[in-house]
PDB file of N, CA, C and O in Angstrom:
ATOM      1  N   MET A   1     112.407 223.568 215.264  1.00  0.00           N
ATOM      2  CA  MET A   1     110.979 223.700 215.509  1.00  0.00           C
ATOM      3  C   MET A   1     110.255 222.660 214.654  1.00  0.00           C
ATOM      4  O   MET A   1     110.561 222.481 213.475  1.00  0.00           O
ATOM      5  N   ARG A   2     109.307 221.991 215.263  1.00  0.00           N
ATOM      6  CA  ARG A   2     108.484 221.008 214.563  1.00  0.00           C
ATOM      7  C   ARG A   2     107.195 221.668 214.092  1.00  0.00           C
ATOM      8  O   ARG A   2     106.669 222.568 214.747  1.00  0.00           O
ATOM      9  N   ILE A   3     106.705 221.221 212.976  1.00  0.00           N
ATOM     10  CA  ILE A   3     105.396 221.667 212.506  1.00  0.00           C
ATOM     11  C   ILE A   3     104.401 220.641 213.018  1.00  0.00           C
ATOM     12  O   ILE A   3     104.465 219.464 212.660  1.00  0.00           O
ATOM     13  N   ILE A   4     103.480 221.098 213.859  1.00  0.00           N
ATOM     14  CA  ILE A   4     102.520 220.194 214.476  1.00  0.00           C
ATOM     15  C   ILE A   4     101.130 220.544 213.954  1.00  0.00           C
ATOM     16  O   ILE A   4     100.671 221.681 214.062  1.00  0.00           O
ATOM     17  N   THR A   5     100.478 219.538 213.386  1.00  0.00           N
ATOM     18  CA  THR A   5      99.140 219.723 212.835  1.00  0.00           C
ATOM     19  C   THR A   5      98.238 218.594 213.300  1.00  0.00           C
ATOM     20  O   THR A   5      98.693 217.586 213.843  1.00  0.00           O
ATOM     21  N   HIS A   6      96.963 218.788 213.076  1.00  0.00           N
ATOM     22  CA  HIS A   6      95.965 217.768 213.390  1.00  0.00           C
ATOM     23  C   HIS A   6      95.037 217.688 212.189  1.00  0.00           C
ATOM     24  O   HIS A   6      94.585 218.716 211.685  1.00  0.00           O
ATOM     25  N   SER A   7      94.752 216.482 211.730  1.00  0.00           N
ATOM     26  CA  SER A   7      93.854 216.356 210.578  1.00  0.00           C
ATOM     27  C   SER A   7      92.480 215.886 211.036  1.00  0.00           C
ATOM     28  O   SER A   7      92.344 215.096 211.970  1.00  0.00           O
ATOM     29  N   CYS A   8      91.486 216.393 210.358  1.00  0.00           N
ATOM     30  CA  CYS A   8      90.102 216.043 210.657  1.00  0.00           C
ATOM     31  C   CYS A   8      89.866 214.579 210.276  1.00  0.00           C
ATOM     32  O   CYS A   8      90.188 214.172 209.159  1.00  0.00           O
ATOM     33  N   PRO A   9      89.310 213.793 211.187  1.00  0.00           N
ATOM     34  CA  PRO A   9      89.055 212.385 210.865  1.00  0.00           C
ATOM     35  C   PRO A   9      87.937 212.198 209.832  1.00  0.00           C
ATOM     36  O   PRO A   9      87.846 211.144 209.203  1.00  0.00           O
ATOM     37  N   ALA A  10      87.097 213.203 209.659  1.00  0.00           N
ATOM     38  CA  ALA A  10      85.978 213.084 208.726  1.00  0.00           C
ATOM     39  C   ALA A  10      86.354 213.474 207.294  1.00  0.00           C
ATOM     40  O   ALA A  10      85.982 212.785 206.344  1.00  0.00           O
ATOM     41  N   CYS A  11      87.090 214.578 207.141  1.00  0.00           N
ATOM     42  CA  CYS A  11      87.356 215.060 205.775  1.00  0.00           C
ATOM     43  C   CYS A  11      88.842 215.200 205.450  1.00  0.00           C
ATOM     44  O   CYS A  11      89.203 215.381 204.288  1.00  0.00           O
ATOM     45  N   GLY A  12      89.705 215.119 206.459  1.00  0.00           N
ATOM     46  CA  GLY A  12      91.135 215.207 206.213  1.00  0.00           C
ATOM     47  C   GLY A  12      91.710 216.610 206.218  1.00  0.00           C
ATOM     48  O   GLY A  12      92.914 216.776 206.021  1.00  0.00           O
ATOM     49  N   SER A  13      90.885 217.626 206.438  1.00  0.00           N
ATOM     50  CA  SER A  13      91.408 218.994 206.516  1.00  0.00           C
ATOM     51  C   SER A  13      92.436 219.081 207.636  1.00  0.00           C
ATOM     52  O   SER A  13      92.311 218.414 208.662  1.00  0.00           O
ATOM     53  N   ILE A  14      93.449 219.910 207.427  1.00  0.00           N
ATOM     54  CA  ILE A  14      94.535 220.023 208.395  1.00  0.00           C
ATOM     55  C   ILE A  14      94.441 221.358 209.120  1.00  0.00           C
ATOM     56  O   ILE A  14      94.211 222.402 208.509  1.00  0.00           O
ATOM     57  N   VAL A  15      94.625 221.301 210.448  1.00  0.00           N
ATOM     58  CA  VAL A  15      94.589 222.484 211.298  1.00  0.00           C
ATOM     59  C   VAL A  15      95.913 222.555 212.054  1.00  0.00           C
ATOM     60  O   VAL A  15      96.388 221.541 212.565  1.00  0.00           O
ATOM     61  N   ALA A  16      96.504 223.727 212.128  1.00  0.00           N
ATOM     62  CA  ALA A  16      97.750 223.919 212.869  1.00  0.00           C
ATOM     63  C   ALA A  16      97.481 223.793 214.366  1.00  0.00           C
ATOM     64  O   ALA A  16      96.429 224.202 214.857  1.00  0.00           O
ATOM     65  N   ALA A  17      98.436 223.230 215.072  1.00  0.00           N
ATOM     66  CA  ALA A  17      98.291 223.029 216.519  1.00  0.00           C
ATOM     67  C   ALA A  17      98.058 224.338 217.253  1.00  0.00           C
ATOM     68  O   ALA A  17      97.260 224.387 218.189  1.00  0.00           O
ATOM     69  N   ASN A  18      98.752 225.415 216.838  1.00  0.00           N
ATOM     70  CA  ASN A  18      98.570 226.681 217.553  1.00  0.00           C
ATOM     71  C   ASN A  18      97.161 227.231 217.379  1.00  0.00           C
ATOM     72  O   ASN A  18      96.624 227.845 218.301  1.00  0.00           O
ATOM     73  N   GLU A  19      96.563 227.028 216.236  1.00  0.00           N
ATOM     74  CA  GLU A  19      95.180 227.466 216.023  1.00  0.00           C
ATOM     75  C   GLU A  19      94.225 226.638 216.882  1.00  0.00           C
ATOM     76  O   GLU A  19      93.301 227.179 217.489  1.00  0.00           O
ATOM     77  N   LEU A  20      94.445 225.367 216.927  1.00  0.00           N
ATOM     78  CA  LEU A  20      93.592 224.483 217.714  1.00  0.00           C
ATOM     79  C   LEU A  20      93.766 224.734 219.206  1.00  0.00           C
ATOM     80  O   LEU A  20      92.792 224.690 219.957  1.00  0.00           O
ATOM     81  N   GLU A  21      94.985 224.994 219.642  1.00  0.00           N
ATOM     82  CA  GLU A  21      95.236 225.270 221.060  1.00  0.00           C
ATOM     83  C   GLU A  21      94.586 226.577 221.481  1.00  0.00           C
ATOM     84  O   GLU A  21      94.065 226.678 222.591  1.00  0.00           O
ATOM     85  N   ASP A  22      94.608 227.584 220.605  1.00  0.00           N
ATOM     86  CA  ASP A  22      93.988 228.873 220.906  1.00  0.00           C
ATOM     87  C   ASP A  22      92.503 228.716 221.201  1.00  0.00           C
ATOM     88  O   ASP A  22      91.977 229.338 222.124  1.00  0.00           O
ATOM     89  N   ASN A  23      91.840 227.893 220.426  1.00  0.00           N
ATOM     90  CA  ASN A  23      90.390 227.733 220.543  1.00  0.00           C
ATOM     91  C   ASN A  23      89.990 226.543 221.409  1.00  0.00           C
ATOM     92  O   ASN A  23      88.876 226.516 221.932  1.00  0.00           O
ATOM     93  N   ARG A  24      90.861 225.572 221.571  1.00  0.00           N
ATOM     94  CA  ARG A  24      90.629 224.313 222.302  1.00  0.00           C
ATOM     95  C   ARG A  24      89.561 223.443 221.655  1.00  0.00           C
ATOM     96  O   ARG A  24      89.724 222.225 221.571  1.00  0.00           O
ATOM     97  N   ILE A  25      88.483 224.042 221.202  1.00  0.00           N
ATOM     98  CA  ILE A  25      87.430 223.314 220.489  1.00  0.00           C
ATOM     99  C   ILE A  25      87.010 224.196 219.316  1.00  0.00           C
ATOM    100  O   ILE A  25      86.712 225.377 219.493  1.00  0.00           O
ATOM    101  N   MET A  26      86.988 223.617 218.122  1.00  0.00           N
ATOM    102  CA  MET A  26      86.580 224.411 216.965  1.00  0.00           C
ATOM    103  C   MET A  26      85.924 223.518 215.912  1.00  0.00           C
ATOM    104  O   MET A  26      86.175 222.314 215.850  1.00  0.00           O
ATOM    105  N   LYS A  27      85.085 224.134 215.091  1.00  0.00           N
ATOM    106  CA  LYS A  27      84.478 223.426 213.973  1.00  0.00           C
ATOM    107  C   LYS A  27      85.555 223.252 212.913  1.00  0.00           C
ATOM    108  O   LYS A  27      86.371 224.145 212.687  1.00  0.00           O
ATOM    109  N   CYS A  28      85.546 222.116 212.281  1.00  0.00           N
ATOM    110  CA  CYS A  28      86.502 221.846 211.208  1.00  0.00           C
ATOM    111  C   CYS A  28      86.363 222.908 210.115  1.00  0.00           C
ATOM    112  O   CYS A  28      85.246 223.270 209.744  1.00  0.00           O
ATOM    113  N   PRO A  29      87.494 223.411 209.598  1.00  0.00           N
ATOM    114  CA  PRO A  29      87.421 224.421 208.535  1.00  0.00           C
ATOM    115  C   PRO A  29      87.132 223.825 207.155  1.00  0.00           C
ATOM    116  O   PRO A  29      87.018 224.562 206.176  1.00  0.00           O
ATOM    117  N   GLY A  30      87.015 222.515 207.072  1.00  0.00           N
ATOM    118  CA  GLY A  30      86.748 221.865 205.791  1.00  0.00           C
ATOM    119  C   GLY A  30      85.383 222.236 205.227  1.00  0.00           C
ATOM    120  O   GLY A  30      84.419 222.439 205.965  1.00  0.00           O
ATOM    121  N   LEU A  31      85.327 222.318 203.919  1.00  0.00           N
ATOM    122  CA  LEU A  31      84.091 222.668 203.230  1.00  0.00           C
ATOM    123  C   LEU A  31      83.009 221.629 203.506  1.00  0.00           C
ATOM    124  O   LEU A  31      83.226 220.439 203.279  1.00  0.00           O
ATOM    125  N   ASN A  32      81.869 222.053 203.985  1.00  0.00           N
ATOM    126  CA  ASN A  32      80.725 221.203 204.287  1.00  0.00           C
ATOM    127  C   ASN A  32      81.006 220.138 205.345  1.00  0.00           C
ATOM    128  O   ASN A  32      80.301 219.130 205.402  1.00  0.00           O
ATOM    129  N   CYS A  33      82.006 220.341 206.168  1.00  0.00           N
ATOM    130  CA  CYS A  33      82.327 219.391 207.235  1.00  0.00           C
ATOM    131  C   CYS A  33      81.816 219.946 208.555  1.00  0.00           C
ATOM    132  O   CYS A  33      82.065 221.107 208.881  1.00  0.00           O
ATOM    133  N   GLN A  34      81.120 219.140 209.300  1.00  0.00           N
ATOM    134  CA  GLN A  34      80.541 219.568 210.570  1.00  0.00           C
ATOM    135  C   GLN A  34      81.280 218.982 211.781  1.00  0.00           C
ATOM    136  O   GLN A  34      80.823 219.119 212.916  1.00  0.00           O
ATOM    137  N   GLU A  35      82.410 218.335 211.537  1.00  0.00           N
ATOM    138  CA  GLU A  35      83.193 217.707 212.611  1.00  0.00           C
ATOM    139  C   GLU A  35      83.705 218.768 213.589  1.00  0.00           C
ATOM    140  O   GLU A  35      84.050 219.880 213.190  1.00  0.00           O
ATOM    141  N   VAL A  36      83.748 218.414 214.852  1.00  0.00           N
ATOM    142  CA  VAL A  36      84.284 219.300 215.884  1.00  0.00           C
ATOM    143  C   VAL A  36      85.662 218.776 216.260  1.00  0.00           C
ATOM    144  O   VAL A  36      85.820 217.606 216.610  1.00  0.00           O
ATOM    145  N   LEU A  37      86.664 219.661 216.182  1.00  0.00           N
ATOM    146  CA  LEU A  37      88.042 219.295 216.502  1.00  0.00           C
ATOM    147  C   LEU A  37      88.402 219.822 217.881  1.00  0.00           C
ATOM    148  O   LEU A  37      88.002 220.922 218.262  1.00  0.00           O
ATOM    149  N   ARG A  38      89.157 219.032 218.619  1.00  0.00           N
ATOM    150  CA  ARG A  38      89.541 219.407 219.984  1.00  0.00           C
ATOM    151  C   ARG A  38      91.052 219.273 220.133  1.00  0.00           C
ATOM    152  O   ARG A  38      91.661 218.348 219.597  1.00  0.00           O
ATOM    153  N   PHE A  39      91.646 220.208 220.867  1.00  0.00           N
ATOM    154  CA  PHE A  39      93.076 220.137 221.167  1.00  0.00           C
ATOM    155  C   PHE A  39      93.382 218.827 221.882  1.00  0.00           C
ATOM    156  O   PHE A  39      94.433 218.229 221.651  1.00  0.00           O
ATOM    157  N   ALA A  40      92.485 218.379 222.742  1.00  0.00           N
ATOM    158  CA  ALA A  40      92.678 217.142 223.508  1.00  0.00           C
ATOM    159  C   ALA A  40      92.706 215.896 222.619  1.00  0.00           C
ATOM    160  O   ALA A  40      93.171 214.845 223.058  1.00  0.00           O
ATOM    161  N   ASP A  41      92.219 215.993 221.384  1.00  0.00           N
ATOM    162  CA  ASP A  41      92.235 214.848 220.467  1.00  0.00           C
ATOM    163  C   ASP A  41      93.601 214.619 219.830  1.00  0.00           C
ATOM    164  O   ASP A  41      93.855 213.559 219.258  1.00  0.00           O
ATOM    165  N   MET A  42      94.474 215.611 219.930  1.00  0.00           N
ATOM    166  CA  MET A  42      95.823 215.448 219.382  1.00  0.00           C
ATOM    167  C   MET A  42      96.594 214.448 220.234  1.00  0.00           C
ATOM    168  O   MET A  42      96.306 214.313 221.424  1.00  0.00           O
ATOM    169  N   PRO A  43      97.564 213.746 219.659  1.00  0.00           N
ATOM    170  CA  PRO A  43      98.376 212.824 220.457  1.00  0.00           C
ATOM    171  C   PRO A  43      99.049 213.554 221.626  1.00  0.00           C
ATOM    172  O   PRO A  43      99.486 214.697 221.487  1.00  0.00           O
ATOM    173  N   GLU A  44      99.126 212.885 222.764  1.00  0.00           N
ATOM    174  CA  GLU A  44      99.634 213.503 223.981  1.00  0.00           C
ATOM    175  C   GLU A  44     101.046 214.060 223.820  1.00  0.00           C
ATOM    176  O   GLU A  44     101.328 215.154 224.310  1.00  0.00           O
ATOM    177  N   ASP A  45     101.930 213.342 223.151  1.00  0.00           N
ATOM    178  CA  ASP A  45     103.301 213.822 223.007  1.00  0.00           C
ATOM    179  C   ASP A  45     103.368 215.097 222.168  1.00  0.00           C
ATOM    180  O   ASP A  45     104.207 215.959 222.430  1.00  0.00           O
ATOM    181  N   GLU A  46     102.507 215.230 221.173  1.00  0.00           N
ATOM    182  CA  GLU A  46     102.478 216.451 220.370  1.00  0.00           C
ATOM    183  C   GLU A  46     101.904 217.618 221.173  1.00  0.00           C
ATOM    184  O   GLU A  46     102.408 218.737 221.081  1.00  0.00           O
ATOM    185  N   ARG A  47     100.858 217.366 221.956  1.00  0.00           N
ATOM    186  CA  ARG A  47     100.305 218.424 222.822  1.00  0.00           C
ATOM    187  C   ARG A  47     101.349 218.917 223.807  1.00  0.00           C
ATOM    188  O   ARG A  47     101.532 220.123 223.976  1.00  0.00           O
ATOM    189  N   GLU A  48     102.033 217.985 224.458  1.00  0.00           N
ATOM    190  CA  GLU A  48     103.053 218.352 225.438  1.00  0.00           C
ATOM    191  C   GLU A  48     104.185 219.153 224.802  1.00  0.00           C
ATOM    192  O   GLU A  48     104.610 220.171 225.346  1.00  0.00           O
ATOM    193  N   TYR A  49     104.671 218.695 223.652  1.00  0.00           N
ATOM    194  CA  TYR A  49     105.746 219.404 222.974  1.00  0.00           C
ATOM    195  C   TYR A  49     105.305 220.819 222.627  1.00  0.00           C
ATOM    196  O   TYR A  49     106.046 221.778 222.841  1.00  0.00           O
ATOM    197  N   PHE A  50     104.101 220.946 222.092  1.00  0.00           N
ATOM    198  CA  PHE A  50     103.598 222.266 221.716  1.00  0.00           C
ATOM    199  C   PHE A  50     103.502 223.177 222.932  1.00  0.00           C
ATOM    200  O   PHE A  50     103.950 224.322 222.879  1.00  0.00           O
ATOM    201  N   LEU A  51     102.926 222.689 224.023  1.00  0.00           N
ATOM    202  CA  LEU A  51     102.755 223.518 225.214  1.00  0.00           C
ATOM    203  C   LEU A  51     104.092 223.900 225.844  1.00  0.00           C
ATOM    204  O   LEU A  51     104.235 225.010 226.358  1.00  0.00           O
ATOM    205  N   GLU A  52     105.065 223.005 225.810  1.00  0.00           N
ATOM    206  CA  GLU A  52     106.390 223.312 226.356  1.00  0.00           C
ATOM    207  C   GLU A  52     107.138 224.327 225.502  1.00  0.00           C
ATOM    208  O   GLU A  52     108.020 225.024 226.003  1.00  0.00           O
ATOM    209  N   ASN A  53     106.800 224.417 224.224  1.00  0.00           N
ATOM    210  CA  ASN A  53     107.492 225.308 223.294  1.00  0.00           C
ATOM    211  C   ASN A  53     106.556 226.337 222.677  1.00  0.00           C
ATOM    212  O   ASN A  53     106.802 226.813 221.569  1.00  0.00           O
ATOM    213  N   ARG A  54     105.502 226.679 223.372  1.00  0.00           N
ATOM    214  CA  ARG A  54     104.470 227.584 222.844  1.00  0.00           C
ATOM    215  C   ARG A  54     105.049 228.899 222.315  1.00  0.00           C
ATOM    216  O   ARG A  54     104.604 229.403 221.285  1.00  0.00           O
ATOM    217  N   ASP A  55     106.037 229.450 223.016  1.00  0.00           N
ATOM    218  CA  ASP A  55     106.620 230.733 222.601  1.00  0.00           C
ATOM    219  C   ASP A  55     107.271 230.663 221.215  1.00  0.00           C
ATOM    220  O   ASP A  55     107.369 231.682 220.531  1.00  0.00           O
ATOM    221  N   ARG A  56     107.705 229.503 220.803  1.00  0.00           N
ATOM    222  CA  ARG A  56     108.319 229.343 219.484  1.00  0.00           C
ATOM    223  C   ARG A  56     107.279 229.340 218.371  1.00  0.00           C
ATOM    224  O   ARG A  56     107.624 229.506 217.201  1.00  0.00           O
ATOM    225  N   TYR A  57     106.020 229.155 218.720  1.00  0.00           N
ATOM    226  CA  TYR A  57     104.954 229.069 217.723  1.00  0.00           C
ATOM    227  C   TYR A  57     104.142 230.353 217.604  1.00  0.00           C
ATOM    228  O   TYR A  57     103.095 230.362 216.956  1.00  0.00           O
ATOM    229  N   GLN A  58     104.603 231.422 218.213  1.00  0.00           N
ATOM    230  CA  GLN A  58     103.907 232.703 218.112  1.00  0.00           C
ATOM    231  C   GLN A  58     104.254 233.378 216.787  1.00  0.00           C
ATOM    232  O   GLN A  58     105.396 233.329 216.332  1.00  0.00           O
ATOM    233  N   ILE A  59     103.272 233.994 216.191  1.00  0.00           N
ATOM    234  CA  ILE A  59     103.482 234.708 214.914  1.00  0.00           C
ATOM    235  C   ILE A  59     103.738 236.150 215.209  1.00  0.00           C
ATOM    236  O   ILE A  59     103.942 236.942 214.289  1.00  0.00           O
TER     237      ILE A  59
END
């Protein structure tokens, strides 16, 4: 299993792919950061891998 994350381009905060996929669009969790993060902003190969293996990322 790969750990797939996405970092905020504004502040560098890291969000797990499964959290981002659940919401598709979310405000960055970084302190005082107003950046909006989107699942679609992740690299295509990481999105595809995550979606093909979604069941492995369930808690």
